[in-house]
C-alpha positions as CSV (number, residue, x, y, z in Angstrom):
1,M,0.0,-0.4,0.0
2,D,1.3,3.5,-0.6
3,K,1.8,6.4,1.4
4,A,-1.1,8.1,-0.2
5,N,-3.5,4.9,0.3
6,H,-2.4,4.4,3.9
7,T,-3.2,8.3,4.9
8,V,-6.7,7.6,3.5
9,V,-7.3,4.6,5.1
10,D,-6.7,6.0,8.6
11,D,-8.0,9.3,8.2
12,A,-11.0,6.7,7.8
13,A,-10.4,5.2,10.8
14,Q,-10.1,7.7,12.8
15,S,-13.0,9.6,11.3
16,G,-15.0,6.3,12.4
17,A,-13.0,6.0,15.7
18,N,-14.4,9.7,16.5
19,N,-17.9,8.9,15.9
20,A,-17.9,6.1,18.1
21,S,-16.0,7.5,21.0
22,N,-18.5,10.4,20.8
23,G,-21.8,9.3,19.5
24,R,-21.7,11.0,16.7
25,T,-22.5,9.3,12.8
26,G,-22.6,11.3,9.7
27,K,-20.5,13.4,7.4
28,D,-17.7,15.2,9.0
29,R,-18.4,18.6,9.8
30,S,-14.5,19.7,9.5
31,T,-15.5,20.1,5.7
32,L,-18.3,22.5,6.1
33,D,-18.7,24.9,4.0
34,W,-20.2,27.4,6.7
35,V,-20.0,30.5,4.8
36,T,-22.5,29.5,2.1
37,A,-24.6,28.3,5.6
38,R,-23.7,31.1,7.0
39,S,-25.0,33.1,3.8
40,A,-28.3,31.9,3.6
41,C,-29.0,33.0,7.3
42,T,-29.5,36.6,6.8
43,L,-32.8,38.6,7.7
44,P,-34.1,39.2,4.2
45,K,-34.0,35.6,3.2
46,V,-36.0,34.5,6.6
47,F,-38.4,37.4,5.6
48,A,-39.3,36.0,2.1
49,T,-38.9,32.6,3.6
50,L,-41.5,33.5,6.2
51,R,-43.7,35.4,4.0
52,Q,-44.1,32.3,1.6
53,Q,-45.1,30.5,4.6
54,V,-47.8,32.8,6.2
55,E,-48.9,32.6,2.6
56,E,-49.7,29.2,2.6
57,D,-51.0,29.2,6.1
58,V,-53.5,31.8,4.9
59,K,-54.6,29.8,1.9
60,T,-55.3,26.6,4.1
61,R,-56.7,29.0,6.9
62,N,-59.7,29.9,3.9
63,A,-60.3,26.6,3.2
64,K,-61.0,25.5,6.7
65,R,-63.4,28.2,7.3
66,P,-67.1,26.7,7.0
67,T,-69.1,27.4,3.7
68,F,-70.7,30.7,3.0
69,A,-68.5,32.1,5.9
70,P,-68.6,35.8,6.4
71,Y,-65.3,36.4,6.9
72,E,-61.7,36.1,4.9
73,F,-57.9,36.3,5.4
74,S,-55.9,37.6,3.0
75,V,-51.9,39.0,2.4
76,A,-50.8,42.4,1.2
77,D,-47.2,43.4,0.6
78,D,-45.7,46.8,1.1
79,I,-42.1,47.8,0.9
80,D,-40.1,45.6,3.3
81,A,-43.5,44.5,4.8
82,F,-46.3,42.0,4.4
83,T,-49.4,42.0,6.9
84,V,-52.2,39.7,7.3
85,F,-55.4,40.7,7.1
86,L,-59.4,39.5,8.4
87,K,-62.6,41.4,7.0
88,A,-66.1,40.6,7.5
89,K,-68.8,42.8,7.2
90,D,-68.0,45.2,10.4
91,L,-64.8,44.1,11.2
92,S,-61.0,44.3,9.9
93,R,-58.2,43.2,12.1
94,S,-54.5,42.6,10.9
95,V,-51.5,41.7,11.9
96,T,-48.4,42.8,10.2
97,F,-44.6,41.8,9.7
98,K,-41.8,44.0,8.8
99,L,-38.5,43.6,7.9
100,N,-36.2,46.2,10.3
101,E,-32.1,46.2,10.1
102,H,-31.9,43.7,12.7
103,A,-34.7,41.8,13.4
104,I,-38.1,41.2,11.7
105,A,-41.0,42.7,13.6
106,V,-44.4,41.8,14.4
107,H,-47.1,43.8,15.0
108,D,-51.3,44.2,15.6
109,D,-53.7,46.4,13.9
110,Q,-53.0,49.0,17.0
111,G,-49.1,48.7,16.0
112,S,-48.2,47.5,19.8
113,A,-45.2,45.2,19.2
114,K,-46.3,41.4,19.8
115,F,-42.8,40.3,19.1
116,Q,-39.2,40.6,17.1
117,V,-37.5,37.6,15.5
118,R,-33.6,38.1,15.7
119,L,-31.7,35.1,13.8
120,H,-28.8,33.1,15.3
121,F,-26.2,31.1,13.5
122,N,-25.1,28.3,15.8
123,D,-22.5,26.2,16.3
124,L,-23.9,23.4,14.0
125,A,-24.5,25.7,11.4
126,E,-28.1,25.8,11.9
127,C,-29.8,29.1,11.3
128,R,-32.4,29.9,14.3
129,L,-35.2,32.5,15.0
130,R,-35.0,33.8,18.3
131,V,-38.3,35.1,20.2
132,D,-37.6,36.8,23.4
133,E,-33.9,34.5,23.4
134,Q,-35.8,31.3,23.0
135,E,-34.9,29.2,19.9
136,R,-38.2,29.2,17.8
137,E,-39.2,26.7,14.5
138,F,-41.1,28.8,11.6
139,W,-44.5,27.5,12.1
140,Q,-44.0,28.5,15.6
141,V,-43.1,32.2,14.8
142,R,-46.1,31.8,12.0
143,R,-49.2,30.7,14.8
144,M,-47.1,33.6,17.9
145,A,-48.4,36.2,15.5
146,L,-51.4,34.8,14.0
147,E,-53.0,32.4,16.0
148,D,-55.0,35.3,17.9
149,L,-56.3,36.5,14.4
150,M,-57.2,33.2,12.9
151,F,-58.9,31.5,15.4
152,R,-60.2,33.9,18.1
153,Q,-63.6,33.7,18.7
154,E,-65.6,36.8,19.9
């Protein structure tokens, strides 16, 4: 066996030993392209993802309304913001998501802040959403913002 092949075998054996010793399996993180992963963890990209997911939530919620329901949900875009509306005969309520420099702000129709979403790129190269210093999944952020608007009984 030549020296190059010997090194590859030793590296593979060492990697397997490391995986066995630390309980991890899977790919080697030493070659992770953290720059690409980090560049995907930006507020504009997360904001665009939230916008698309909220649109799907609104479509789903509208589909769950009773036949001839007197209310409807919709989404409207603005510069660096989008708003989800609940419209009925004598009622109009909304929640707005606004892209700011350091966070995504979520406000009710009175302009009161509900919460802010910040980003955290962790040591596992994962882009995480944080609300009040707690990590949240995208669906949790959407629920926090929209549950009262979509399901509140008056």
